[in-house]
PASE-952436 format. One record per residue: residue number from 1; residue in three letters; x, y, z of N, C-alpha, C in turn. Coordinates in pm, whole numbers. Layout:
# PASE-952436
+-----+-----+--------+--------+--------+--------+--------+--------+--------+--------+--------+
!   n ! res !    npx !    npy !    npz !   capx !   capy !   capz !    cpx !    cpy !    cpz !
+-----+-----+--------+--------+--------+--------+--------+--------+--------+--------+--------+
! NUM ! ALA !      X !      Y !      Z !      X !      Y !      Z !      X !      Y !      Z !
...
+-----+-----+--------+--------+--------+--------+--------+--------+--------+--------+--------+
END
This chain:
# PASE-952436
+-----+-----+--------+--------+--------+--------+--------+--------+--------+--------+--------+
!   n ! res !    npx !    npy !    npz !   capx !   capy !   capz !    cpx !    cpy !    cpz !
+-----+-----+--------+--------+--------+--------+--------+--------+--------+--------+--------+
!   1 ! UNK !   6164 !  14052 !  12537 !   6247 !  14059 !  12702 !   6383 !  14060 !  12646 !
!   2 ! UNK !   6485 !  13970 !  12570 !   6591 !  14027 !  12519 !   6686 !  14144 !  12468 !
!   3 ! UNK !   6564 !  14220 !  12426 !   6555 !  14351 !  12347 !   6580 !  14441 !  12482 !
!   4 ! UNK !   6504 !  14423 !  12587 !   6512 !  14503 !  12689 !   6651 !  14500 !  12778 !
!   5 ! UNK !   6685 !  14407 !  12760 !   6812 !  14336 !  12833 !   6932 !  14411 !  12765 !
!   6 ! UNK !   6913 !  14483 !  12613 !   7021 !  14528 !  12559 !   7091 !  14377 !  12454 !
!   7 ! UNK !   6987 !  14305 !  12398 !   7005 !  14239 !  12304 !   7104 !  14118 !  12356 !
!   8 ! UNK !   7124 !  14030 !  12248 !   7202 !  13882 !  12278 !   7348 !  13915 !  12338 !
!   9 ! UNK !   7391 !  14022 !  12275 !   7540 !  13988 !  12316 !   7580 !  14084 !  12404 !
!  10 ! UNK !   7453 !  14180 !  12497 !   7473 !  14272 !  12611 !   7525 !  14170 !  12738 !
!  11 ! UNK !   7620 !  14288 !  12812 !   7613 !  14254 !  12966 !   7506 !  14156 !  13032 !
!  12 ! UNK !   7396 !  14252 !  13025 !   7296 !  14197 !  13134 !   7239 !  14079 !  13049 !
!  13 ! UNK !   7231 !  14026 !  12949 !   7180 !  13907 !  12874 !   7264 !  13794 !  12946 !
!  14 ! UNK !   7406 !  13843 !  12941 !   7504 !  13755 !  12979 !   7501 !  13681 !  13098 !
!  15 ! UNK !   7466 !  13795 !  13201 !   7422 !  13827 !  13360 !   7313 !  13687 !  13347 !
!  16 ! UNK !   7193 !  13749 !  13279 !   7078 !  13672 !  13319 !   7088 !  13518 !  13253 !
!  17 ! UNK !   7148 !  13471 !  13151 !   7192 !  13359 !  13097 !   7272 !  13275 !  13252 !
!  18 ! UNK !   7363 !  13340 !  13279 !   7436 !  13297 !  13372 !   7353 !  13265 !  13506 !
!  19 ! UNK !   7257 !  13340 !  13524 !   7145 !  13300 !  13654 !   7052 !  13216 !  13642 !
!  20 ! UNK !   7016 !  13188 !  13532 !   6917 !  13076 !  13479 !   7019 !  12922 !  13484 !
!  21 ! UNK !   7131 !  12961 !  13452 !   7225 !  12819 !  13470 !   7214 !  12801 !  13632 !
!  22 ! UNK !   7274 !  12882 !  13677 !   7284 !  12843 !  13799 !   7201 !  12791 !  13889 !
!  23 ! UNK !   7015 !  12846 !  13840 !   6899 !  12791 !  13925 !   6898 !  12658 !  13869 !
!  24 ! UNK !   6934 !  12641 !  13732 !   6883 !  12515 !  13693 !   6960 !  12399 !  13758 !
!  25 ! UNK !   7107 !  12460 !  13742 !   7177 !  12341 !  13853 !   7169 !  12309 !  13975 !
!  26 ! UNK !   7110 !  12445 !  14043 !   7087 !  12409 !  14178 !   6963 !  12352 !  14207 !
!  27 ! UNK !   6862 !  12332 !  14117 !   6738 !  12267 !  14100 !   6750 !  12095 !  14081 !
!  28 ! UNK !   6853 !  12111 !  13999 !   6902 !  11957 !  13954 !   6943 !  11874 !  14071 !
!  29 ! UNK !   6994 !  11936 !  14171 !   7075 !  11860 !  14278 !   6974 !  11814 !  14368 !
!  30 ! UNK !   6839 !  11872 !  14366 !   6702 !  11870 !  14460 !   6590 !  11790 !  14317 !
!  31 ! UNK !   6642 !  11727 !  14201 !   6542 !  11691 !  14129 !   6477 !  11539 !  14168 !
!  32 ! UNK !   6558 !  11475 !  14249 !   6452 !  11333 !  14309 !   6348 !  11381 !  14394 !
!  33 ! UNK !   6417 !  11493 !  14483 !   6288 !  11521 !  14580 !   6177 !  11589 !  14527 !
!  34 ! UNK !   6205 !  11668 !  14384 !   6084 !  11768 !  14326 !   6003 !  11662 !  14287 !
!  35 ! UNK !   6094 !  11549 !  14202 !   5997 !  11432 !  14143 !   5922 !  11381 !  14238 !
!  36 ! UNK !   5970 !  11328 !  14303 !   5904 !  11281 !  14476 !   5785 !  11378 !  14485 !
!  37 ! UNK !   5794 !  11501 !  14527 !   5682 !  11591 !  14570 !   5569 !  11573 !  14454 !
!  38 ! UNK !   5636 !  11612 !  14358 !   5474 !  11584 !  14216 !   5419 !  11472 !  14211 !
!  39 ! UNK !   5506 !  11333 !  14259 !   5475 !  11205 !  14263 !   5352 !  11175 !  14366 !
!  40 ! UNK !   5393 !  11254 !  14483 !   5302 !  11229 !  14575 !   5174 !  11313 !  14566 !
!  41 ! UNK !   5167 !  11424 !  14462 !   5063 !  11521 !  14425 !   4968 !  11440 !  14362 !
!  42 ! UNK !   5019 !  11312 !  14318 !   4914 !  11228 !  14195 !   4826 !  11241 !  14248 !
!  43 ! UNK !   4736 !  11207 !  14356 !   4649 !  11169 !  14424 !   4556 !  11266 !  14491 !
!  44 ! UNK !   4615 !  11379 !  14431 !   4552 !  11510 !  14539 !   4458 !  11577 !  14451 !
!  45 ! UNK !   4408 !  11536 !  14325 !   4312 !  11544 !  14265 !   4332 !  11714 !  14187 !
!  46 ! UNK !   4463 !  11752 !  14225 !   4516 !  11907 !  14102 !   4489 !  11860 !  13977 !
!  47 ! UNK !   4421 !  11869 !  13869 !   4437 !  11866 !  13776 !   4526 !  11871 !  13652 !
!  48 ! UNK !   4619 !  11943 !  13694 !   4765 !  11983 !  13589 !   4858 !  11889 !  13647 !
!  49 ! UNK !   4848 !  11815 !  13771 !   4936 !  11723 !  13797 !   4890 !  11585 !  13764 !
!  50 ! UNK !   4952 !  11518 !  13633 !   4971 !  11384 !  13605 !   5083 !  11326 !  13565 !
!  51 ! UNK !   5055 !  11150 !  13510 !   5192 !  11098 !  13487 !   5283 !  11164 !  13382 !
!  52 ! UNK !   5198 !  11192 !  13275 !   5271 !  11241 !  13133 !   5352 !  11374 !  13188 !
!  53 ! UNK !   5325 !  11495 !  13293 !   5376 !  11563 !  13342 !   5494 !  11546 !  13400 !
!  54 ! UNK !   5487 !  11446 !  13475 !   5611 !  11406 !  13532 !   5686 !  11309 !  13453 !
!  55 ! UNK !   5681 !  11241 !  13360 !   5786 !  11230 !  13258 !   5862 !  11373 !  13215 !
!  56 ! UNK !   5784 !  11469 !  13177 !   5797 !  11569 !  13087 !   5911 !  11609 !  13216 !
!  57 ! UNK !   5867 !  11656 !  13328 !   5946 !  11698 !  13443 !   6079 !  11621 !  13465 !
!  58 ! UNK !   6085 !  11437 !  13439 !   6199 !  11396 !  13456 !   6289 !  11430 !  13334 !
!  59 ! UNK !   6241 !  11442 !  13252 !   6361 !  11463 !  13141 !   6406 !  11588 !  13105 !
!  60 ! UNK !   6333 !  11732 !  13199 !   6365 !  11855 !  13148 !   6537 !  11861 !  13278 !
!  61 ! UNK !   6486 !  11751 !  13375 !   6630 !  11762 !  13476 !   6740 !  11663 !  13429 !
!  62 ! UNK !   6718 !  11629 !  13317 !   6832 !  11524 !  13275 !   6887 !  11436 !  13371 !
!  63 ! UNK !   6844 !  11361 !  13431 !   6885 !  11302 !  13564 !   6998 !  11204 !  13546 !
!  64 ! UNK !   6980 !  11194 !  13400 !   7115 !  11052 !  13382 !   7243 !  11135 !  13294 !
!  65 ! UNK !   7225 !  11252 !  13296 !   7336 !  11327 !  13241 !   7442 !  11412 !  13390 !
!  66 ! UNK !   7573 !  11466 !  13339 !   7624 !  11499 !  13416 !   7601 !  11635 !  13392 !
!  67 ! UNK !   7605 !  11758 !  13523 !   7598 !  11901 !  13512 !   7638 !  11948 !  13390 !
!  68 ! UNK !   7753 !  11922 !  13337 !   7825 !  11989 !  13227 !   7747 !  11979 !  13099 !
!  69 ! UNK !   7708 !  11828 !  13082 !   7638 !  11755 !  12995 !   7484 !  11831 !  12966 !
!  70 ! UNK !   7431 !  11824 !  13062 !   7277 !  11866 !  13117 !   7280 !  12000 !  13053 !
+-----+-----+--------+--------+--------+--------+--------+--------+--------+--------+--------+
END
């Protein structure tokens, strides 16, 4: 995928990284709501929704860090 964008030094890849960062920071603002949604889904019977996954979700959002640190 990186090669299709022109490599790691290309403008397209830099734009892609910037958009990914923007999306991550936007989702972090709502991380508690997203976490609660998945928590409520635990009893739904969906096989891929489990407590271990919730822990990983919590870790990925780095809730205890500021935006620049995350």
